[in-house]
N, CA, C and O of each residue as an XYZ file, in Angstrom:
484
protein
N      -6.555     15.091     -6.371
C      -6.083     14.259     -7.322
C      -6.489     12.771     -7.181
O      -6.657     12.352     -6.036
N      -6.615     12.164     -7.936
C      -6.866     10.523     -7.971
C      -5.700      9.770     -7.651
O      -4.726     10.065     -8.344
N      -5.552      9.026     -6.936
C      -4.478      8.402     -6.937
C      -4.898      7.070     -6.386
O      -4.999      6.874     -5.175
N      -5.211      5.896     -7.562
C      -5.260      4.806     -7.022
C      -4.195      3.826     -5.738
O      -2.978      3.645     -5.788
N      -4.761      3.548     -5.128
C      -3.659      2.703     -4.069
C      -4.049      1.552     -3.652
O      -5.210      1.207     -3.433
N      -2.801      0.753     -3.499
C      -2.438     -0.388     -2.927
C      -2.645     -0.396     -1.462
O      -1.951      0.464     -0.920
N      -3.284     -1.003     -0.741
C      -3.222     -1.175      0.636
C      -2.379     -2.397      0.925
O      -3.104     -3.385      0.802
N      -1.290     -2.697      1.219
C      -0.536     -4.144      0.990
C      -0.431     -4.312      2.445
O       0.126     -3.379      3.024
N      -0.959     -5.570      3.371
C      -1.260     -5.772      4.521
C      -2.712     -5.361      4.866
O      -2.961     -5.233      6.065
N      -3.433     -5.199      4.215
C      -4.987     -4.882      4.436
C      -5.451     -6.132      5.389
O      -5.108     -7.298      5.198
N      -6.287     -5.677      6.441
C      -7.069     -6.537      7.281
C      -8.088     -6.211      7.944
O      -8.321     -5.005      8.024
N      -8.567     -6.712      8.296
C     -10.325     -6.617      8.727
C     -10.148     -6.242     10.119
O     -11.167     -5.650     10.474
N      -9.353     -6.321     11.010
C      -9.132     -5.687     12.347
C      -9.094     -4.068     12.282
O      -8.210     -3.441     11.698
N      -9.997     -3.587     12.851
C     -10.238     -2.320     13.150
C      -8.865     -1.484     14.004
O      -8.517     -0.324     13.784
N      -8.371     -2.234     14.796
C      -7.140     -2.134     15.274
C      -5.494     -1.968     14.546
O      -4.481     -1.407     14.964
N      -5.752     -2.651     13.422
C      -4.653     -2.785     12.709
C      -4.436     -1.199     11.723
O      -5.414     -0.676     11.188
N      -2.985     -0.577     11.609
C      -2.925      0.427     11.179
C      -3.450      0.538      9.654
O      -3.948      1.594      9.263
N      -3.308     -0.723      8.699
C      -3.827     -0.782      7.666
C      -4.979     -0.661      7.226
O      -5.213     -0.334      6.063
N      -6.065     -0.966      8.298
C      -7.289     -0.655      8.301
C      -7.607      0.894      8.290
O      -8.290      1.476      7.447
N      -6.888      1.531      9.554
C      -6.943      2.882      9.613
C      -6.672      3.513      7.854
O      -7.254      4.314      7.123
N      -5.702      2.802      7.765
C      -5.125      3.661      6.454
C      -6.339      3.704      5.403
O      -6.622      4.723      4.773
N      -7.011      2.509      5.285
C      -8.471      2.356      4.314
C      -9.275      3.187      4.680
O      -9.927      3.842      3.866
N      -9.359      3.290      5.617
C     -10.531      4.444      6.222
C     -10.136      5.760      6.199
O     -10.991      6.646      6.208
N      -8.961      6.015      6.170
C      -8.278      7.597      6.031
C      -8.499      7.732      4.559
O      -9.005      8.794      4.196
N      -8.273      7.042      3.853
C      -7.752      6.905      2.067
C      -9.686      7.172      1.546
O     -10.137      7.996      0.751
N     -10.297      6.303      2.223
C     -11.789      6.586      1.676
C     -12.368      7.819      2.060
O     -13.375      8.172      1.445
N     -11.895      8.585      3.015
C     -12.551      9.547      3.600
C     -12.031     10.699      2.659
O     -12.596     11.792      2.695
N     -10.819     10.445      1.704
C     -10.544     11.585      0.729
C     -10.602     10.870     -0.527
O      -9.637     11.077     -1.263
N     -11.390     10.170     -0.908
C     -11.996      9.839     -1.708
C     -11.024      8.896     -2.839
O     -11.281      8.732     -4.032
N     -10.399      8.602     -2.434
C      -9.146      7.655     -3.088
C      -9.250      6.381     -3.483
O      -9.300      5.522     -2.603
N      -9.306      5.986     -4.885
C      -9.462      4.506     -5.205
C      -8.593      3.529     -4.379
O      -7.376      3.672     -4.495
N      -9.063      2.534     -3.542
C      -8.188      1.716     -3.066
C      -8.325     -0.178     -3.412
O      -9.423     -0.707     -3.589
N      -7.030     -0.944     -3.448
C      -7.109     -1.951     -3.687
C      -6.889     -2.335     -2.291
O      -6.237     -1.528     -1.628
N      -7.289     -3.380     -1.718
C      -6.854     -4.033     -0.347
C      -6.654     -5.400     -0.677
O      -7.498     -6.159     -1.152
N      -5.123     -5.734     -0.305
C      -4.331     -6.622     -0.402
C      -4.116     -7.141      0.752
O      -3.832     -6.278      1.582
N      -4.136     -8.485      1.266
C      -3.422     -9.048      2.078
C      -3.642    -10.702      2.425
O      -4.520    -11.371      1.881
N      -2.694    -11.232      3.421
C      -2.565    -12.702      3.217
C      -4.304    -13.282      3.965
O      -4.804    -14.366      3.666
N      -4.823    -12.482      4.733
C      -6.105    -13.121      5.103
C      -7.451    -13.021      4.058
O      -7.699    -11.821      3.949
N      -8.042    -13.512      3.562
C      -9.172    -13.339      2.782
C     -10.331    -12.829      3.723
O     -10.591    -13.359      4.803
N     -10.967    -11.795      3.223
C     -12.238    -11.044      3.976
C     -12.540     -9.979      3.437
O     -12.585     -9.972      2.207
N     -12.809     -8.878      4.101
C     -13.373     -7.743      3.424
C     -12.974     -6.364      4.582
O     -12.693     -6.615      5.754
N     -12.994     -5.466      4.244
C     -12.712     -4.375      4.912
C     -13.479     -3.172      4.329
O     -13.397     -2.744      3.178
N     -14.244     -2.703      5.345
C     -14.819     -1.474      5.001
C     -15.355     -1.353      3.488
O     -15.371     -0.437      2.666
N     -15.803     -2.745      3.494
C     -16.759     -2.773      1.916
C     -15.880     -3.126      0.784
O     -16.362     -3.228     -0.344
N     -14.355     -3.360      1.055
C     -13.515     -3.445     -0.030
C     -13.188     -4.843      0.257
O     -13.063     -5.224      1.421
N     -13.031     -5.690     -0.824
C     -12.716     -7.132     -0.653
C     -11.232     -7.178     -0.444
O     -10.544     -6.378     -1.078
N     -10.632     -8.074      0.422
C      -9.136     -8.054      0.707
C      -8.789     -9.158     -0.434
O      -9.280    -10.284     -0.355
N      -8.073     -8.854     -1.314
C      -7.395    -10.031     -2.613
C      -5.908    -10.373     -1.854
O      -5.236     -9.799     -0.997
N      -5.782    -11.487     -2.557
C      -4.455    -12.098     -2.229
C      -3.520    -11.857     -3.258
O      -2.424    -12.418     -3.236
N      -3.881    -10.988     -4.264
C      -2.293    -10.807     -4.957
C      -3.008     -9.505     -5.814
O      -4.113     -8.994     -5.631
N      -1.997     -9.179     -6.779
C      -2.580     -8.063     -7.571
C      -3.284     -8.226     -8.889
O      -3.420     -7.333     -9.725
N      -3.746     -9.543     -8.989
C      -4.562     -9.999    -10.483
C      -5.637     -9.552    -11.033
O      -6.008     -9.823    -12.175
N      -6.447     -8.518     -9.893
C      -7.509     -8.321    -10.125
C      -7.506     -6.411    -10.331
O      -8.519     -5.714    -10.405
N      -6.129     -5.948    -10.382
C      -5.922     -4.507    -10.563
C      -5.845     -4.363    -12.103
O      -5.054     -4.777    -12.950
N      -7.015     -3.585    -12.138
C      -6.910     -3.161    -13.675
C      -6.346     -1.853    -14.204
O      -5.939     -1.634    -15.345
N      -6.413     -0.788    -12.872
C      -6.302      0.609    -13.071
C      -4.739      0.631    -12.994
O      -4.157     -0.266    -12.383
N      -4.047      1.651    -13.612
C      -2.381      2.166    -13.215
C      -2.545      2.348    -11.619
O      -3.656      2.659    -11.189
N      -1.408      2.153    -10.686
C      -1.617      2.504     -9.511
C      -0.602      3.604     -9.310
O       0.497      3.638     -9.862
N      -0.963      4.284     -8.668
C      -0.415      5.574     -8.138
C       0.744      5.030     -7.000
O       1.960      4.868     -7.109
N      -0.106      4.846     -5.972
C       0.477      4.331     -4.816
C       0.507      3.203     -3.852
O      -0.606      2.948     -3.393
N       1.538      2.409     -3.393
C       1.607      1.252     -2.980
C       2.021      1.331     -1.454
O       3.199      1.572     -1.190
N       1.298      1.180     -0.655
C       1.515      1.846      0.936
C       1.708      0.598      1.703
O       0.759     -0.066      2.122
N       2.713      0.346      1.848
C       3.273     -0.971      2.646
C       2.850     -1.002      4.241
O       3.140     -0.019      4.923
N       2.086     -2.254      4.915
C       1.836     -2.458      6.023
C       2.300     -3.736      6.225
O       1.680     -4.325      7.110
N       3.282     -4.435      5.645
C       4.135     -5.777      5.745
C       5.854     -5.517      6.091
O       6.780     -5.108      5.390
N       5.762     -5.985      7.566
C       6.996     -6.206      7.484
C       8.231     -6.483      6.852
O       8.205     -7.512      6.178
N       9.451     -5.786      6.872
C      10.667     -6.133      5.660
C      10.795     -7.632      5.930
O      11.374     -8.185      4.995
N      10.483     -8.359      6.789
C      10.850    -10.011      7.064
C       9.855    -10.567      5.983
O      10.314    -11.458      5.269
N       8.320    -10.100      5.717
C       7.449    -10.490      4.679
C       7.241    -10.036      3.770
O       6.099    -10.155      3.325
N       8.314     -9.224      2.972
C       8.197     -8.717      1.560
C       8.745     -9.424      0.845
O       8.294     -9.322     -0.296
N       9.600    -10.192      0.948
C      10.235    -11.177     -0.302
C       9.131    -11.497     -1.594
O       9.340    -11.235     -2.778
N       7.981    -12.096     -1.056
C       6.729    -12.405     -2.064
C       6.562    -11.292     -2.988
O       6.381    -11.466     -4.193
N       6.622    -10.122     -2.417
C       5.550     -9.086     -2.689
C       6.618     -8.031     -3.756
O       6.165     -7.181     -4.522
N       8.049     -8.332     -3.577
C       9.031     -7.399     -4.272
C       8.738     -7.161     -5.937
O       8.590     -6.045     -6.435
N       8.692     -8.294     -6.602
C       8.746     -8.493     -7.838
C       7.477     -8.216     -8.224
O       7.465     -7.565     -9.269
N       6.052     -8.539     -7.641
C       4.693     -8.273     -8.089
C       4.820     -6.463     -7.901
O       4.010     -5.685     -8.404
N       5.909     -6.085     -7.146
C       5.238     -4.630     -7.099
C       5.845     -3.998     -8.046
O       5.452     -3.067     -8.749
N       7.045     -4.679     -8.022
C       8.093     -3.853     -9.525
C       7.311     -4.108    -10.531
O       7.706     -3.336    -11.405
N       6.149     -4.921    -11.092
C       5.935     -5.211    -12.110
C       4.808     -4.282    -12.223
O       4.509     -3.839    -13.332
N       4.115     -3.928    -11.108
C       2.923     -3.250    -10.927
C       3.276     -1.679    -11.388
O       2.490     -0.988    -12.037
N       4.597     -1.236    -10.937
C       5.204      0.232    -11.369
C       4.474      1.129    -11.175
O       4.035      1.883    -12.043
N       4.220      1.174     -9.873
C       3.672      2.288     -8.924
C       4.735      3.846     -9.270
O       5.881      3.974     -9.701
N       3.709      4.805     -8.844
C       4.408      5.921     -9.081
C       5.338      5.981     -7.876
O       6.516      6.328     -7.967
N       4.685      5.589     -6.637
C       5.621      5.688     -5.341
C       5.360      4.475     -4.636
O       4.442      3.776     -5.064
N       6.118      4.027     -3.446
C       5.583      3.166     -2.904
C       6.129      3.756     -1.344
O       7.249      4.234     -1.167
N       5.302      3.638     -0.505
C       5.098      4.100      1.011
C       5.688      3.111      1.820
O       5.186      1.988      1.879
N       6.985      3.496      2.625
C       7.567      2.339      3.587
C       6.351      3.057      5.168
O       6.606      4.142      5.691
N       5.568      2.479      5.468
C       4.908      2.905      6.761
C       6.253      2.450      7.854
O       7.107      1.620      7.546
N       6.206      3.245      9.256
C       7.015      2.726     10.227
C       6.913      1.291     10.631
O       5.887      0.610     10.647
N       8.246      0.893     10.988
C       7.978     -0.890     10.963
C       8.101     -1.666      9.635
O       8.024     -2.894      9.594
N       8.324     -0.772      8.392
C       8.222     -1.855      6.779
C       9.336     -1.311      6.477
O       9.558     -1.780      5.361
N      10.373     -0.481      6.789
C      11.498     -0.192      6.193
C      12.357     -1.059      5.612
O      12.808     -1.994      6.273
N      12.731     -0.857      4.199
C      13.681     -2.486      3.700
C      14.581     -1.761      3.028
O      14.235     -1.532      1.869
N      16.018     -1.148      3.472
C      16.717     -0.302      2.240
C      17.128     -1.051      1.140
O      17.394     -0.246      0.247
N      17.305     -2.144      0.778
C      17.332     -2.934     -0.202
C      16.071     -2.831     -1.412
O      16.127     -2.380     -2.556
N      15.119     -3.342     -0.778
C      13.966     -3.020     -1.504
C      13.310     -1.943     -2.045
O      12.583     -1.873     -3.035
N      13.839     -0.714     -0.880
C      13.800      0.679     -1.647
C      14.900      0.924     -2.810
O      14.504      1.324     -3.905
N      16.047      0.727     -2.622
C      16.940      1.081     -3.785
C      16.600      0.048     -4.948
O      17.175      0.349     -5.994
N      15.956     -0.882     -5.012
C      15.575     -1.628     -6.563
C      14.328     -0.680     -7.046
O      14.158     -0.340     -8.217
N      13.339     -0.249     -5.757
C      12.335      0.575     -6.437
C      13.099      1.956     -7.314
O      12.806      2.262     -8.470
N      14.125      2.671     -6.454
C      14.582      3.854     -6.884
C      15.161      3.658     -8.397
O      14.973      4.453     -9.317
N      15.944      2.373     -8.476
C      16.544      1.809     -9.735
C      15.569      1.666    -10.784
O      15.896      1.563    -11.966
N      14.144      1.657    -10.297
C      13.156      1.533    -11.388
C      12.504      2.692    -11.645
O      11.543      2.609    -12.410
N      12.816      3.867    -11.150
C      12.438      5.131    -11.236
C      11.254      5.311    -10.258
O      10.376      6.120    -10.558
N      11.199      4.813     -9.441
C       9.884      4.592     -8.272
C      10.112      5.416     -7.242
O      11.116      5.237     -6.552
N       9.354      6.301     -7.007
C       9.724      7.092     -5.549
C       9.337      6.325     -4.294
O       8.442      5.528     -4.013
N      10.332      6.860     -3.667
C      10.227      5.647     -2.285
C      10.239      6.806     -1.184
O      11.215      7.535     -1.006
N       8.771      6.913     -0.302
C       8.561      7.712      0.971
C       8.645      6.347      2.114
O       8.067      5.260      2.094
N       9.721      7.000      3.183
C       9.336      6.484      4.393
C       8.656      7.647      5.323
O       8.987      8.742      5.776
N       7.491      6.764      5.350
C       6.559      7.908      5.763
C       5.297      7.231      6.848
O       5.385      6.116      7.364
N       4.251      8.098      7.020
C       3.151      7.236      7.805
C       1.931      7.905      7.046
O       1.578      9.072      7.209
N       1.224      6.808      6.021
C      -0.048      7.133      5.274
C      -0.828      8.246      5.981
O      -0.952      9.420      5.634
N      -1.469      7.429      7.359
C      -2.465      7.924      8.136
C      -1.519      9.595      8.425
O      -2.222     10.599      8.309
N      -0.626      9.725      8.634
C       0.132     11.439      8.878
C      -0.347     11.833      7.401
O      -1.453     12.305      7.135
N       0.616     11.572      6.538
C      -0.139     11.987      5.109
C      -1.182     12.528      4.614
O      -1.214     13.552      3.930
N      -2.438     11.583      5.077
C      -3.710     11.869      4.844
C      -4.268     12.966      5.545
O      -5.030     13.822      5.096
N      -3.726     12.836      6.908
C      -4.130     13.988      8.018
C      -3.861     15.229      7.713
O      -4.703     16.119      7.832
N      -2.373     15.476      7.185
C      -1.881     16.878      6.957
C      -2.171     17.062      5.539
O      -1.830     18.212      5.264
N      -2.549     16.587      4.708
C      -3.129     16.973      3.295
C      -1.999     16.755      2.393
O      -2.065     17.240      1.263
N      -0.808     15.980      2.807
C      -0.033     15.756      1.779
C      -0.066     14.423      0.803
O       0.811     13.976      0.063
N      -0.928     14.121      0.979
C      -0.725     12.243      0.884
C      -0.965     12.595     -0.701
O      -0.967     11.694     -1.540
């Protein structure tokens, strides 16, 4: 199934989990938007600084930004209205999760890497 995905916290460093998530998602042919604070490129994708270049409906936003750095992203994610948001380990944010659920957006506290590897993405 085609699940256009925003990887928030994208980074060109191959040691970072966001990089690995993009790599895994590419391996199962998912359309990916890399969004992060540092300009650059990751695995052939430009790292965008916001959601302005996203034209497709988004299925999933997978978070690689800690709760302490999510405040500027909350409203743009709510406005993007994805089907689900994945809070990867270390990004849990109960207040944000509640806001998403109130809008009818599915919330998962999970690891995107494990989800892809086990076929439940």
